[in-house]
C-alpha positions in Angstrom: 109.7 78.0 104.9 106.1 79.1 105.0 104.4 82.1 104.4 103.9 82.8 107.9 107.2 82.1 108.9 108.5 84.8 106.3 106.1 87.3 107.5 106.8 87.0 111.2 110.4 87.4 110.3 111.6 84.0 111.7 114.7 83.5 109.6 112.6 85.3 107.2 111.4 88.8 106.5 113.1 91.5 108.7 112.7 94.9 107.2 115.7 96.3 109.0 118.2 93.4 107.9 119.3 94.3 104.4 122.2 91.9 104.0 120.6 89.3 101.9 116.6 90.1 101.7 116.0 89.0 98.2 114.9 85.5 98.9 112.5 86.5 101.3 111.2 89.3 99.0 110.6 86.7 96.0 108.8 84.4 98.6 106.5 87.5 99.5 106.0 88.4 95.9 104.9 85.1 95.2 102.7 84.2 98.1 101.9 87.4 100.0 102.6 90.4 98.0 100.8 92.8 100.3 100.3 92.1 103.7 100.3 93.6 107.2 103.5 93.3 109.2 102.4 93.3 112.9 106.2 94.2 114.1 106.5 97.7 112.6 102.6 98.2 111.9 103.2 98.6 108.2 101.5 97.3 105.1 104.4 95.7 103.3 104.1 95.9 99.3 106.5 93.8 97.3 105.1 93.6 93.4 106.2 96.0 90.7 102.7 97.1 89.6 101.5 97.7 93.2 104.5 99.7 94.2 104.2 101.9 91.1 100.4 102.4 91.5 101.2 103.5 95.0 103.7 105.9 94.1 101.7 107.4 91.2 98.5 107.8 93.5 99.8 110.7 95.6 96.3 111.8 96.6 95.5 108.7 98.1 98.7 107.4 99.6 100.5 110.6 101.0 104.4 111.0 101.2 103.9 112.8 104.7 105.4 109.9 106.6 108.4 109.4 104.3 110.7 111.2 106.8 109.1 110.0 110.0 111.5 108.0 112.4 110.5 104.4 112.3 111.2 104.2 116.1 109.8 107.7 117.8 112.6 109.7 119.2 112.8 109.3 123.1 111.9 112.2 125.4 115.5 113.1 126.0 116.4 113.1 122.2 113.5 115.5 121.7 114.6 117.9 124.2 117.9 117.9 122.9 116.8 118.8 119.2 113.9 121.2 120.8 116.5 123.2 122.8 119.0 123.1 119.9 116.6 124.8 117.6 116.1 121.8 115.3 113.0 122.7 113.2 113.9 120.9 110.1 111.7 119.3 107.8 111.7 117.5 104.4 113.1 119.4 101.4 110.6 117.7 99.0 110.1 113.9 99.7 107.7 114.2 102.6 106.0 117.5 101.3 102.6 117.3 99.5 100.8 119.6 96.8 100.4 122.5 96.6 103.4 123.0 98.8 105.5 120.3 97.1 104.6 121.6 93.6 105.5 125.0 94.6 108.9 124.3 96.0 109.9 121.5 93.5 109.5 123.9 90.5 111.6 126.4 92.0 114.4 123.9 93.0 114.2 121.9 89.7 115.0 125.1 87.9 118.5 125.2 89.5 119.3 121.4 89.7 119.2 120.6 86.2 121.3 120.0 83.0 122.8 123.5 82.9 124.5 122.8 86.2 125.5 119.3 85.7 127.1 120.0 82.3 129.2 122.8 84.0 130.3 120.4 86.5 130.9 117.3 84.6 134.8 118.2 84.0 134.9 118.8 88.1 133.3 115.3 88.6 136.0 113.8 86.4 139.0 115.4 88.2 137.4 114.6 91.7 137.1 111.0 90.3 140.6 110.8 88.8 142.3 112.2 92.1 140.7 109.8 94.1 141.8 106.8 92.2 145.2 108.4 91.7 145.5 108.1 95.5 144.5 104.6 96.0 146.0 103.2 92.7 149.5 102.5 94.1 148.1 100.5 97.2 147.1 97.6 95.0 143.5 97.9 96.2 141.4 99.5 98.9 138.1 99.7 100.6 136.2 100.9 97.7 133.6 101.9 99.7 135.5 104.0 102.2 138.5 105.4 100.1 136.7 105.8 97.0 132.8 106.0 96.9 132.6 107.4 100.3 134.0 110.8 99.4 133.6 111.3 95.6 129.7 112.1 95.6 130.2 114.5 98.5 133.0 116.3 96.9 130.9 116.7 93.7 127.9 117.6 95.6 129.8 120.2 97.8 131.3 121.6 94.4 127.5 122.1 93.1 126.5 123.8 96.7 129.7 125.7 97.1 130.8 124.2 100.4 134.6 123.6 101.3 136.2 120.0 101.0 137.0 120.3 104.6 133.3 119.8 105.6 133.0 116.3 103.7 133.8 114.0 107.0 131.3 116.0 109.4 128.5 116.2 106.7 128.9 112.4 106.0 128.9 111.8 109.8 125.7 113.7 110.1 124.1 111.6 107.1 124.7 108.6 109.0 123.0 109.8 112.0 120.0 111.0 109.9 119.6 107.6 108.3 120.0 105.6 111.5 117.6 108.0 113.3 114.8 108.1 110.5 115.0 104.5 109.3 116.9 102.6 112.0 115.8 100.9 115.1 117.6 102.6 117.6 117.5 102.2 121.4 116.7 105.3 123.5 120.2 105.5 124.5 121.6 105.0 121.1 119.5 108.0 119.7 121.0 110.6 122.0 124.6 111.2 120.3 122.7 111.2 116.9 120.0 113.8 118.2 123.2 116.2 119.1 124.4 115.7 115.6 121.1 116.6 114.1 121.0 119.9 116.0 124.6 120.4 114.6 123.5 119.6 111.0 120.2 121.9 110.9 122.4 124.7 112.1 124.9 124.2 109.5 122.1 124.3 106.9 120.6 127.4 108.1 124.0 129.1 108.4 124.6 128.1 104.9 121.5 130.0 103.5 122.5 133.1 105.7 125.9 133.0 104.3 124.7 133.0 100.7 122.6 136.0 101.5 125.7 137.9 102.8 128.0 136.7 99.9 126.1 134.9 96.8 128.2 132.6 94.9 127.8 130.3 91.7 125.9 127.7 93.3 122.7 125.8 94.2 122.0 127.6 97.6 123.0 131.0 96.0 120.4 130.3 93.1 117.6 129.8 95.5 118.5 132.7 97.6 118.7 134.9 94.2 115.3 133.3 93.0 113.7 134.5 96.5 114.8 137.9 96.2 113.7 138.1 92.7 110.1 137.0 93.9 109.8 133.3 94.1 107.8 131.9 96.7 110.2 130.1 99.1 111.1 131.0 102.7 114.7 130.8 104.2 113.4 127.7 106.2 112.3 126.1 103.0 115.6 126.6 101.3 117.7 125.4 104.5 115.2 122.3 104.1 116.3 121.8 100.7 119.9 122.0 101.7 119.1 119.5 104.5 117.8 117.1 102.1 120.1 117.6 99.4 123.2 117.4 101.6 122.0 114.0 102.5 120.5 112.4 99.6 122.6 114.1 97.1 125.6 112.1 98.2 125.1 109.2 100.6 122.8 107.4 97.8 125.2 107.8 95.1 128.2 106.4 97.4 125.9 103.5 97.9 125.3 103.0 94.0 128.8 102.9 93.2 129.7 100.4 96.2 126.8 98.1 95.3 127.6 98.6 91.6 131.1 97.2 92.2 130.0 94.4 94.3 127.2 93.5 91.5 129.7 93.5 88.5 132.7 92.0 90.3 130.4 89.1 91.7 129.2 88.5 88.1 132.7 88.4 86.4 131.4 87.8 83.0 129.4 91.2 83.4 132.4 93.1 84.6 134.2 91.8 81.5 131.9 92.7 79.0 131.7 96.2 80.5 135.6 96.4 80.1 135.3 95.1 76.6 132.4 97.5 75.6 132.3 100.8 77.5 129.4 101.6 75.4 127.3 99.6 77.6 127.9 101.8 80.7 124.8 103.4 80.5 122.9 100.2 80.4 125.1 98.8 83.1 124.2 102.0 85.3 120.4 101.1 85.1 120.7 97.6 85.6 122.6 98.3 88.7 119.9 100.7 89.7 117.6 97.8 89.2 119.4 94.9 90.6 121.3 96.5 93.9 119.6 99.9 94.3 120.8 102.4 97.1 117.2 102.8 98.6 115.2 99.5 98.7 112.2 100.7 100.5 110.1 103.9 100.9 107.1 104.8 102.8 103.5 106.5 102.4 100.4 106.8 104.6 96.8 106.0 103.1 94.7 109.2 103.3 91.5 107.3 102.7 90.5 103.5 102.7 92.1 101.8 99.6 92.9 98.6 98.1 96.4 97.5 97.2 96.8 94.4 95.2 93.4 93.2 96.3 94.1 94.0 100.0 92.1 96.2 101.9 94.4 99.2 103.5 92.3 101.2 106.1 92.7 105.1 106.0 95.7 106.1 108.2 97.6 103.0 107.4 101.3 103.0 107.2 102.8 101.7 103.9 106.2 100.2 103.3 107.0 99.9 99.4 109.7 97.4 98.7 111.2 98.9 95.4 114.2 96.5 95.8 111.7 93.7 95.4 109.6 95.4 92.7 112.6 95.6 90.5 113.2 91.9 90.6 109.5 91.2 89.6 109.5 88.5 87.0 106.2 90.0 85.8 108.2 92.8 84.5 111.8 91.8 84.6 112.6 88.3 82.8 114.8 86.3 85.2 114.7 89.3 87.6 117.3 87.7 90.1 120.0 87.7 87.2 122.4 90.7 86.9 122.7 91.5 83.1 124.3 94.5 81.9 122.6 94.1 78.4 119.1 94.1 79.9 116.8 96.0 77.6 114.2 97.3 80.0 116.3 97.8 83.1 115.3 101.4 83.3 111.9 100.4 84.5 113.1 100.0 87.8 111.5 102.0 90.6 114.6 103.0 92.5 114.3 106.6 92.1 110.4 106.2 92.7 107.6 107.2 90.5 105.2 110.0 89.8 105.4 113.6 91.5 108.4 112.7 93.8 110.6 111.1 91.2 114.0 111.8 92.5 115.3 115.4 91.4 118.9 114.2 91.4 118.7 111.0 89.2 120.5 112.3 86.4 123.3 113.5 88.4 123.7 110.2 90.3 123.8 108.5 86.8 126.3 110.9 85.5 128.5 110.2 88.3 128.3 106.6 88.5 128.9 106.4 84.6 132.1 108.4 85.0 133.3 106.1 87.8 132.7 103.0 85.7 134.4 104.4 82.8 137.5 105.2 84.7 137.5 101.7 86.8 137.1 99.8 83.7 139.8 101.7 81.7 142.3 101.9 84.7 141.6 98.4 86.4 140.3 95.9 84.2 141.4 93.2 86.3 139.9 94.3 89.3 138.3 91.9 91.9 136.7 91.6 95.2 139.0 90.3 97.9 138.3 86.8 98.6 136.3 85.5 101.7 134.9 88.9 102.8 131.4 88.8 104.4 130.0 92.2 103.5 127.6 93.7 106.3 125.1 96.2 105.7 123.6 99.3 107.7 120.7 97.9 109.9 117.6 100.0 108.7 114.8 99.6 106.4 115.7 101.7 103.5 119.3 102.6 102.8 121.3 99.2 101.6 124.6 100.3 102.3 127.7 98.1 102.7 130.1 98.7 105.8 133.2 98.1 103.5 134.2 96.6 100.1 137.5 95.2 99.8 138.8 95.2 96.2 142.4 94.3 94.6 143.3 96.0 91.4 144.4 92.6 89.7 145.1 89.1 89.9 147.2 87.3 92.6 
């Protein structure tokens, strides 16, 4: 396949098709590491050094387009959201300093080790309950029956939200992903526009409720800090909830599912982990490197710039392929090989880099580590069901499998 064919997407690079993108990414790293992709209008960046440099230079490469829809909302959808009072904006990922600095400092004080230590026993209980539920079945769709609910239940405990709300918040999360990072037609956008109105109303109501009756949770912490003089508005707190209620569980769900796929596909790696649970922390970093939840993120050039020797004019949109950067052999020897003993796996860019480094990274790793500990202990003979063809959500950023069928033991 020629570079031109890869760039044009003819059986090659299609940024919305995340089923098996690794071959095209490797070809681009080698032959066209930075190029302009005409179908989307984005400069695509695939090498580790270049992706990291763009993340680091937030003044030249703004995050303001990180949450912008890949395909603009149609007129009817805009009307639905406007009339429904949808005024949501990014919690942090699309904000820039000084606004980003002000809000992140406030949120970071609440979303840290103290809360995670306090919640760890609850995480263990949630995972145990979920595995107890599926264990008698002899197997399950790991994505839907285990990974789908666990991170949401953990997050909702952190945020003081009833378990009964899990299904609708998960549903809203899918709608948000498709509207922001997908390629929906006008007609396909309409039902999701209605759901975004409901989602935003829920976030605003959550802030109002904590003002009336505070609890021991993240939104209550932010409301308390606001009352004590912290410079954060009700709309900004609701915006944080809007982001955390999405990113705080959806990506961890996908991390768990992709991790199981990677480990069970590389049987020797799974067996090594079962034999030595001490490898779990390293294995977590390797899963994040090899098969991350988020494979691409966006930036906008605020001035004429250069990336990897390619001129990028001011105003250009940029697509950073972290999933490709994580396999760059200039940083990771045999980058296309999954190895739970890899010494430098933590140099991956799956949580971003610089001022926008993921605030929930430690919580995601804590949850995944506990899940791996329990899976390897309870189901050491777990395997993928044979002959399944795993599909992935059609979008540019989130590599989400449709289902992951596993069996607990040998035939």
